[in-house]
C-alpha positions as CSV (number, residue, x, y, z in Angstrom):
1,X,-2.6,-2.0,15.3
2,X,0.9,0.0,16.1
3,X,2.8,-1.3,12.6
4,X,4.5,2.0,10.7
5,X,4.7,1.6,7.4
6,X,7.2,2.8,5.4
7,X,7.7,2.1,1.4
8,X,11.2,1.1,-0.1
9,X,12.8,2.9,-2.2
10,X,14.1,0.7,-4.7
11,X,9.9,0.3,-5.2
12,X,9.0,2.5,-8.2
13,X,5.8,3.1,-8.5
14,X,3.1,4.2,-12.3
15,X,-0.5,5.4,-11.9
16,X,-2.5,4.4,-15.2
17,X,-5.4,5.7,-16.8
18,X,-8.0,3.3,-14.8
19,X,-6.9,3.6,-11.0
20,X,-5.0,0.6,-10.9
21,X,-0.7,1.1,-10.9
22,X,2.2,-1.5,-10.7
23,X,4.8,-1.8,-8.7
24,X,8.6,-2.1,-10.2
25,X,11.2,-3.7,-7.7
26,X,14.0,-2.2,-9.2
27,X,16.2,-5.2,-7.0
28,X,14.1,-8.5,-8.6
29,X,12.8,-6.9,-11.2
30,X,9.1,-7.6,-10.6
31,X,6.7,-6.1,-11.1
32,X,3.6,-6.8,-9.3
33,X,0.2,-5.0,-10.1
34,X,-2.3,-2.9,-7.9
35,X,-5.9,-2.3,-7.8
36,X,-7.9,1.0,-7.6
37,X,-7.4,0.4,-3.1
38,X,-3.8,0.0,-3.3
39,X,-3.0,2.3,-6.0
40,X,-4.5,4.8,-3.5
41,X,-2.4,3.1,0.2
42,X,1.1,3.1,-2.3
43,X,0.0,6.3,-3.4
44,X,-0.1,7.2,0.7
45,X,2.8,6.2,1.6
46,X,4.7,7.8,-1.9
47,X,3.2,11.6,0.3
48,X,5.0,10.5,3.5
49,X,7.9,9.5,4.7
50,X,6.0,6.9,6.8
51,X,2.5,5.7,8.4
52,X,0.6,3.8,10.2
53,X,-1.7,2.0,10.1
54,X,-4.1,3.6,11.5
55,X,-4.1,6.5,9.4
56,X,-4.0,3.8,6.4
57,X,-7.3,2.3,8.0
58,X,-9.1,5.5,8.2
59,X,-7.6,6.8,4.7
60,X,-9.3,3.9,3.1
61,X,-13.4,3.5,5.6
62,X,-12.8,7.4,4.4
63,X,-12.2,7.4,0.4
64,X,-14.5,4.1,-0.4
65,X,-17.2,2.4,0.5
66,X,-16.4,-0.1,2.9
67,X,-16.6,-1.2,6.6
68,X,-13.8,-0.9,9.2
69,X,-13.2,-4.6,9.4
70,X,-13.1,-5.7,5.8
71,X,-10.8,-2.6,5.7
72,X,-9.1,-3.1,8.4
73,X,-9.1,-7.1,7.3
74,X,-7.8,-6.3,4.1
75,X,-5.5,-3.9,4.4
76,X,-3.6,-6.5,6.8
77,X,-3.7,-9.0,3.9
78,X,-1.9,-6.2,1.8
79,X,0.4,-4.9,4.4
80,X,1.6,-8.5,4.1
81,X,1.9,-9.3,1.0
82,X,4.2,-6.0,-0.2
83,X,6.0,-7.1,3.2
84,X,7.0,-10.5,1.6
85,X,7.7,-9.0,-1.9
86,X,10.6,-6.8,0.3
87,X,8.1,-3.7,-0.8
88,X,7.8,-2.1,2.4
89,X,9.3,-1.7,5.6
90,X,7.4,-2.2,8.6
91,X,8.1,-1.7,11.9
């Protein structure tokens, strides 16, 4: 893993009371719902200009009750999904 992840500037995030969140892509006007883990990852991306996949994985494992292997698989899927929708840039 050596990918760098950066959120698109044209995406607005709203944090919901239950820990989940909603993304609005301002260019295509689509909404995307995030579970608590997805919201956690998005907040990390908002706090930094860009983050490595390794930092995101370490943060998820440190903050959620999940094994590294499972977290890596889920994070990979999450990154692919967000990238396909134009919500993040992957370098």
